N, C-alpha and C positions, 0 to 999 in steps of 0.2 A: 219368548218369555217363559211360556211353558213348558218347551224345551228342556230347560236348564232347571226346571223343577223337575224334572220328571228323571235327570239325571243327575239330580242332586237325593234325589229318592233311591234312586238304585246303585248309589254310591258305594264302594266298598265301605264296611263297617271302621275298618280303620280310620280311614279318611277322614270318622266323623267322630271318633272316637279324639283326635287329637283338637276339635272346638270342644268337647266334654271334657276335657282336662285342661283346658285353659292355656294351650299351646296356639289360640289364634296369631296372637301376634307375630309369633314367630312364624308362622303357615300365610300371615300376610306377609311379611316381613319378606319369606324365600322369592315367591312368588313377586313379590315386589325387584327383588333384584334379577330374575330371572328374564323377565319384561325391558330390564334396563339393559340387561347383557344383550338381548336380543338387537336392541333399538334404543339403547342410549336413554337418557334422562326423557324426552318426549313421548316415547314407548308407556311411561310410565301411567297407566288407568288404573283407578279404583276400583270401579266396577272389574275390571279384567281381572286384577289380582282376587277378587272375592271369588270371583268364578273358577280359578288356577285352584284355590285354596276350599273351593266344594262349599261355600257357605254365600247364604244371598246376602246381597251387596250393602244392608242396614247393619249385620252382624261388625262389619269393619268398626264401623263409628265407634265403639267400646275402645280401640286399643289407637283411633286413628281418626281425628276429626275433618280431615279432607285429604285429599290428593297432596295439598304437600306436607303434612303433615309425613306422610308415609315417603315419597321424595326424600322430606329431611333424614329421616331413618334408614334408606336405602345408600343415600350420600355417605351417610358415615361409616354403615358396613362395608361398601365398596370401597374407601379409605384404611379401612383395617386391611383389608383384603391387598391391597399396595402395599401395607405395611410389611405383610403375611409374606411376600413375596421379594421384598428387600430381605427379608431375614433370612430365607431361603437362599441367596445368592452369597450372604454374608455368612452364611454355614458350608458355602464351600471355600472357602477362603484357608489357606494354609496355614497355620498359626504358629509353627514353626521359624516363618519368616522373622525377619530382622524387625526391631520397631520400624524403623521408615518403609519399609518394605511394606509391612503390614498397617501401617497407615493409609500408604496410596492402596493399598487392596482394598481396602475396605470402603474408603470415599469409594471407589468405582463401583465396587458392588453394590454401595448406595442407588448411585448412577443407571445402573444397569440392570437392577431389581427393578426399579421406577421404570424403565424403559420398555424390559420385557414384559411387564404387566400390561401396558400400554398397547404393544403389539400385541402382548396375545387376547386381548378383554378391551378391543376398545370401546364397547358400549360401556362396560362398570366402569374406566377409566374417565369417560366423557361426565358419568353420574357419579363421579367421585368427587367432583370437581367443579357440580353445576352451583348456580351460586342460587342464593335462596333467602328469604327475608330472615331465619331463622339461623346462628352463628353453629358452627361446626361442632357436637359433644365430643370435645378429646377423650373422653372415656369410653366411647362407645367406636372411635376412628384406631384403637390401639391394638396391634399384631400380639400375636401369642408371647412375645419378651416385654409388652406391659409399652411400647413408645409406639409413637403413630408415624408417620411417614415422614413431615418436619424435623421430628425430635431425632429421628434413626442421622439426618443426614446432618444434624447439629453434634451427638455424638460424633461421628466421621470427624467432622473439621474440628473439633476439640484435637483428637487422636492428633489430626496436624500438625498442631502447633506444639502437643507435647512433644512428637518429633523431630521438634525441629524445622519442620517443611513451610509450616505456616507462622509469618511472624506476628505477634500476638497483636499489635495495634493493626493489622488487615485486619482480625477475625469477625470485629463488629459488621455483621450486613452480609459474613461470606455468606452465609444462607439463602440470602435474594438473589446473590449474585451467580451463584452456583445454579438454584431451583429455577428461577429466570431462564437460564440457557438449557436446560435438558428437557424442562414443559413445555418452551418453546418450541423446542424440535419433535416433541411428542404428540403435539396439535399440528405440525404440518403436516404428520406421519397421517395421523389421525382423520383428520377432515380436512387437510387444508393439499396446495398444489404437490404434497411429495405422498399422497395417497399410494400413488401406482409404483412407487419406487418398488424394485424388482427386493426379496425378503435378503435375499445374502448383500446386496449394497444398502440395505437399509442396515444391516446391524454392524456393518462395517462403520459407517459413518459415525451410527450411535458408539462406539467404542473407539474411536478417534476424536468425537466430541467431547466424552467422558473424561480421558485422557485430557485433550486441549484445557478442560475445567481446572481440572486437576494443576496443572501447569501453571495455568493463568493465575491462580489465587493467590 
């Protein structure tokens, strides 16, 4: 305990200014994201987050009443990072494609962005879909384009309908079918029996899965 206080006293002034300027919530959130990245939602400990933010534990309660409150914020921020990964994949789609090919490419980009994030950030991915007593804050779960991951999928499916690739009568519930398939594979790789699958094989199966979902809708 005393060692922690000495570290805090010797902390660089820039870190102490973070607290003075009212950025403590952001500092705690970033510390929480780092912990989730390292070990998933189970690794999120409020005391450790405060230590990394260079403040005493009691200071955290001004912004997060409990560990669960911080976990909720980390979950929402992690979902926003999933949305950002999806948007990065969509940005690589060739806008000059025909409407039908563009709709297909858009849907596949959503799926691959989702799976690539799960592969690159397994801890954050698990945190993004951890179940808590508090509903997801959709405003905090949006990427730079203003959409959360589920809404990105919905837009891609709407484009499939507009391109004549998905019958309008089959559009209701299509998000659940597509999401269940892709998320199931992500979890099998993340913490299930496929976690030792070689990277190249994992990527190849992911691409086949997304293509299968697109054809099956």
